[in-house]
C-alpha positions as CSV (number, residue, x, y, z in Angstrom):
1,X,88.6,87.2,77.0
2,X,87.9,85.2,80.3
3,X,89.6,86.3,83.3
4,X,89.8,83.8,86.7
5,X,90.4,86.2,89.7
6,X,91.1,85.0,93.1
7,X,88.5,82.5,94.3
8,X,88.5,85.2,97.8
9,X,87.6,88.2,95.6
10,X,83.9,88.2,96.9
11,X,85.2,88.4,100.2
12,X,86.3,91.2,102.3
13,X,89.4,89.3,102.8
14,X,90.5,89.8,99.2
15,X,89.4,93.9,98.7
16,X,92.1,94.4,95.8
17,X,90.8,91.1,93.5
18,X,86.7,92.0,94.6
19,X,87.4,95.5,93.3
20,X,89.0,94.6,90.3
21,X,85.8,92.7,89.4
22,X,83.7,95.0,89.8
23,X,86.0,97.5,87.4
24,X,86.3,94.7,84.7
25,X,82.7,94.5,84.6
26,X,82.2,98.4,84.6
27,X,84.8,99.7,82.2
28,X,85.9,96.3,80.6
29,X,82.2,94.3,79.8
30,X,84.4,92.4,76.9
31,X,85.7,90.5,79.5
32,X,84.3,87.4,81.3
33,X,85.3,87.2,84.8
34,X,84.9,84.1,87.2
35,X,85.8,83.9,90.7
36,X,85.1,80.2,91.3
37,X,88.2,78.0,91.6
38,X,86.7,75.2,89.8
39,X,86.2,77.2,86.3
40,X,89.4,79.1,86.5
41,X,91.3,75.9,84.6
42,X,89.4,77.1,81.6
43,X,90.3,80.7,81.5
44,X,92.5,82.5,78.8
45,X,94.2,84.6,81.9
46,X,94.4,84.2,85.5
47,X,95.2,87.5,87.4
48,X,95.7,86.8,91.5
49,X,96.6,89.1,94.2
50,X,97.3,86.2,96.8
51,X,100.3,83.8,96.6
52,X,100.4,81.4,95.7
53,X,98.8,81.1,92.1
54,X,96.4,78.0,91.8
55,X,98.6,74.9,90.5
56,X,95.9,74.7,87.9
57,X,96.9,78.1,85.7
58,X,100.3,76.4,85.8
59,X,99.2,72.7,84.6
60,X,97.1,74.0,81.8
61,X,99.4,77.0,80.9
62,X,97.1,79.6,81.6
63,X,98.5,83.5,81.4
64,X,99.3,84.3,84.7
65,X,99.2,88.2,86.4
66,X,100.1,88.3,89.9
67,X,99.6,91.6,91.7
68,X,102.2,92.0,94.6
69,X,100.9,94.4,96.9
70,X,102.3,93.6,100.1
71,X,105.8,93.6,100.5
72,X,106.0,93.7,104.5
73,X,107.1,90.5,105.3
74,X,110.4,92.0,103.7
75,X,110.1,95.8,104.8
76,X,109.3,94.7,108.5
77,X,110.6,91.2,109.0
78,X,110.5,91.7,113.2
79,X,107.0,91.4,113.0
80,X,107.2,87.7,112.0
81,X,108.8,84.8,113.0
82,X,111.8,83.1,110.8
83,X,109.3,80.3,109.5
84,X,106.9,82.6,108.3
85,X,109.4,85.2,106.6
86,X,110.8,82.1,104.6
87,X,107.2,80.4,103.9
88,X,106.1,83.9,102.3
89,X,109.9,84.2,101.0
90,X,109.4,81.1,99.2
91,X,105.8,81.7,98.1
92,X,106.6,85.2,96.4
93,X,109.6,84.2,94.9
94,X,107.9,80.8,93.2
95,X,104.8,83.1,92.0
96,X,106.5,86.0,90.8
97,X,108.9,83.6,88.4
98,X,106.6,81.7,87.2
99,X,103.9,84.5,86.4
100,X,103.7,86.3,83.1
101,X,103.5,89.6,84.2
102,X,104.0,91.1,87.9
103,X,102.3,94.1,88.8
104,X,103.3,96.4,91.7
105,X,101.6,99.5,92.8
106,X,104.5,101.5,93.1
107,X,108.0,101.7,91.5
108,X,109.9,101.1,95.1
109,X,108.1,97.6,95.4
110,X,109.4,96.9,91.7
111,X,112.6,97.8,92.6
112,X,112.6,96.0,95.4
113,X,111.3,93.0,94.1
114,X,114.1,92.9,91.4
115,X,117.1,93.8,94.2
116,X,115.5,91.2,97.0
117,X,114.5,88.5,94.9
118,X,115.9,88.6,91.6
119,X,112.8,89.2,89.5
120,X,113.4,90.6,86.0
121,X,112.2,94.2,85.8
122,X,111.1,93.1,82.5
123,X,108.1,91.1,83.6
124,X,107.1,93.8,86.5
125,X,104.5,97.0,85.5
126,X,103.9,99.3,87.6
127,X,99.7,100.3,88.0
128,X,98.4,102.5,90.6
129,X,96.5,101.0,93.4
130,X,93.0,100.8,92.5
131,X,91.8,101.7,96.0
132,X,93.9,105.1,95.5
133,X,90.8,107.3,96.0
134,X,87.5,106.2,95.3
135,X,85.4,108.6,92.7
136,X,83.6,111.9,94.2
137,X,81.0,112.8,91.6
138,X,79.9,115.3,94.2
139,X,80.8,119.1,94.6
140,X,80.4,120.6,97.8
141,X,78.5,123.8,97.6
142,X,79.2,127.0,99.5
143,X,76.5,126.0,102.0
144,X,78.3,122.9,102.6
145,X,81.6,124.5,103.2
146,X,80.0,127.4,105.6
147,X,78.3,124.6,107.7
148,X,81.9,122.4,108.3
149,X,83.3,126.2,108.8
150,X,81.0,127.2,111.5
151,X,80.6,123.8,113.2
152,X,84.4,123.3,113.4
153,X,85.0,127.2,114.2
154,X,87.6,127.5,111.3
155,X,89.5,130.5,109.7
156,X,88.7,131.9,106.3
157,X,92.2,130.6,105.0
158,X,94.3,127.8,106.7
159,X,96.4,124.7,105.7
160,X,95.4,121.2,106.4
161,X,96.8,118.4,108.1
162,X,95.1,115.1,107.2
163,X,96.0,112.0,109.2
164,X,96.1,110.6,112.7
165,X,98.7,112.6,114.9
166,X,101.5,110.9,115.2
167,X,105.2,111.7,115.6
168,X,106.2,109.8,112.2
169,X,104.0,112.6,110.3
170,X,105.6,115.5,111.7
171,X,103.0,117.7,112.7
172,X,105.0,119.3,115.2
173,X,107.3,120.6,112.7
174,X,103.8,122.0,111.1
175,X,103.4,123.9,114.2
176,X,107.1,125.6,114.3
177,X,106.4,126.7,110.8
178,X,103.6,128.6,111.9
179,X,105.4,131.1,113.7
180,X,107.4,131.8,110.5
181,X,104.0,132.6,108.8
182,X,101.9,135.0,110.3
183,X,99.3,134.6,108.2
184,X,98.8,130.8,108.2
185,X,96.5,128.8,110.1
186,X,96.6,125.1,110.4
187,X,94.1,122.7,110.9
188,X,94.9,119.0,112.2
189,X,92.1,116.2,111.0
190,X,92.3,112.8,112.4
191,X,92.0,110.4,115.1
192,X,92.6,112.1,118.9
193,X,95.9,110.5,120.2
194,X,97.7,111.6,123.0
195,X,100.0,113.1,120.8
196,X,97.6,115.7,120.0
197,X,97.1,116.4,123.1
198,X,101.1,117.0,123.5
199,X,100.5,118.8,120.1
200,X,98.0,121.0,121.7
201,X,99.8,121.9,124.8
202,X,102.5,122.9,122.5
203,X,100.6,125.1,120.3
204,X,99.2,126.9,123.6
205,X,102.9,127.2,125.0
206,X,103.8,128.6,121.8
207,X,101.3,131.1,121.8
208,X,99.7,129.0,118.7
209,X,96.4,128.4,120.2
210,X,94.3,130.8,117.8
211,X,96.1,129.7,115.0
212,X,95.6,125.6,115.4
213,X,92.7,124.1,115.1
214,X,92.1,120.3,116.1
215,X,89.2,117.9,114.5
216,X,89.0,114.4,116.0
217,X,85.3,113.9,114.7
218,X,84.5,114.1,111.4
219,X,82.6,112.3,108.5
220,X,84.3,111.6,105.0
221,X,82.1,113.9,103.8
222,X,83.3,116.5,106.0
223,X,86.9,115.9,105.5
224,X,86.3,116.2,101.8
225,X,85.1,119.4,102.3
226,X,87.8,120.6,104.3
227,X,90.3,119.6,101.7
228,X,88.6,121.5,99.0
229,X,88.2,124.5,101.6
230,X,92.0,124.1,102.3
231,X,95.0,126.5,101.0
232,X,97.4,123.7,100.9
233,X,97.6,120.1,101.8
234,X,100.5,119.3,104.1
235,X,101.5,115.8,104.6
236,X,104.8,115.2,105.6
237,X,105.7,111.3,106.8
238,X,108.8,110.1,107.3
239,X,110.8,108.8,104.6
240,X,110.5,105.1,105.8
241,X,107.2,105.4,107.6
242,X,104.0,103.7,106.6
243,X,102.1,106.4,104.5
244,X,99.0,106.7,102.2
245,X,99.2,108.6,98.9
246,X,95.3,108.8,98.9
247,X,95.3,112.2,100.7
248,X,97.5,113.5,98.3
249,X,95.0,111.9,95.3
250,X,92.3,113.2,97.0
251,X,94.1,116.8,97.2
252,X,95.1,116.3,93.1
253,X,91.5,116.1,92.4
254,X,90.1,118.6,94.7
255,X,93.0,121.0,93.0
256,X,94.3,121.9,96.5
257,X,98.0,122.6,96.3
258,X,100.4,119.7,97.9
259,X,103.4,120.3,100.2
260,X,104.7,116.6,100.4
261,X,107.2,114.9,101.7
262,X,110.3,114.5,99.6
263,X,109.9,110.4,99.2
264,X,110.1,108.2,96.3
265,X,105.8,107.2,96.7
266,X,104.9,110.8,97.0
267,X,106.9,111.8,93.7
268,X,106.2,109.0,91.3
269,X,102.1,110.2,92.1
270,X,102.3,113.4,92.1
271,X,105.4,114.5,90.3
272,X,106.0,118.1,89.9
273,X,102.5,118.7,90.8
274,X,103.2,119.5,94.2
275,X,105.9,121.1,96.4
276,X,108.6,118.5,98.4
277,X,109.9,119.0,101.6
278,X,112.3,117.4,103.5
279,X,110.4,115.3,106.3
280,X,110.6,117.5,109.9
281,X,112.3,120.5,108.2
282,X,110.8,123.7,109.7
283,X,112.9,125.7,107.4
284,X,111.5,123.6,104.1
285,X,108.1,124.1,105.5
286,X,108.3,127.8,106.0
287,X,109.7,128.3,102.1
288,X,107.2,126.1,101.0
289,X,104.1,127.8,102.8
290,X,105.5,131.1,101.3
291,X,106.0,130.2,98.0
292,X,102.1,129.1,97.7
293,X,101.5,132.7,98.2
294,X,102.2,132.9,94.6
295,X,99.2,133.3,92.4
296,X,100.9,132.2,89.4
297,X,102.5,129.3,90.8
298,X,99.6,127.6,92.7
299,X,97.6,128.0,89.5
300,X,100.5,125.8,87.8
301,X,100.4,123.4,90.6
302,X,96.7,123.1,90.1
303,X,97.0,122.8,86.5
304,X,99.3,120.0,87.3
305,X,97.4,118.5,89.7
306,X,94.5,117.5,87.4
307,X,96.3,116.0,84.9
308,X,98.2,113.8,87.5
309,X,94.7,112.9,89.4
310,X,93.4,111.6,86.0
311,X,96.1,108.6,86.1
312,X,94.1,107.3,88.9
313,X,90.7,107.6,87.8
314,X,89.4,103.8,87.2
315,X,88.5,104.0,83.9
316,X,92.2,105.1,83.3
317,X,93.6,101.9,85.2
318,X,91.6,99.4,83.5
319,X,92.9,101.1,79.9
320,X,96.0,100.2,81.6
321,X,95.4,96.6,82.7
322,X,93.6,95.8,79.2
323,X,97.1,96.9,77.6
324,X,98.6,94.4,79.9
325,X,96.5,91.6,79.0
326,X,96.8,92.2,75.6
327,X,100.5,92.2,75.6
328,X,101.0,88.8,76.9
329,X,101.9,85.7,75.1
330,X,101.9,82.1,76.4
331,X,105.5,82.0,76.5
332,X,107.8,80.2,78.9
333,X,108.5,82.1,82.3
334,X,111.5,81.7,84.3
335,X,112.0,79.0,86.3
């Protein structure tokens, strides 16, 4: 099958299409991908991630797939002028209604397209994001773990809070939870912010300075090592705050138990492979941290995590896309 992709896929401005081209070439070499707009007119299928879809795909009756990765203009309208919102709304509705298939990166986006734009849910498929977690074929050695432990002065047992220290991630609740869980230590790994200074002062005032570690400068390799060393990853952003599922996917691949906010995108990613808490709830965090002391439960969670992590493998995603491509037929779409 000849598949046309966004002409901009070779530039940093379209990472989704660029990554899609790389993965199709690697795992589905039977397809021939083209990114030249002049050659897309004779493609069998066009998969776009920018709006609107090229006019040639409509004129020549080409099968059309569109990935809608950004609904920010619907979710945070205050960031856009009225004219910008109207234009983006019309472009999104026009392309979605004339596409043979729409791909969203999570179920929440699927429901939003159906509710806000009136798109038929039968045309919408959910496929995990290509960039949720890059493949990590390396294994950190005991020596690497010990090097990271000594470099940052880490305790033998700790839970990890990975991300920029900001109120919407509710790190204060984790510090408060340490008071009720005597054996726990917490490591906060992320960019230095004024709020991080406030947390450090708060921990010291609560007598928890010896049980909290703040890491502001770390390499991606060191962050992966920290994740593998941790007893658990704690990621509890507010329900409607921007958050990436990538740390959760990395934790599942590493076999690190998860304590996550009870929100749709996290439940969709981890399902029954995590413990869920109400964002900002100290009591929920205390219960979750104590629950993870059960060795049998930890083993069950880790086993489920590895099963869930497989859904985010590059090869699995390409296989899912191939199934979608094969299921499409050149039939009229919504007008």
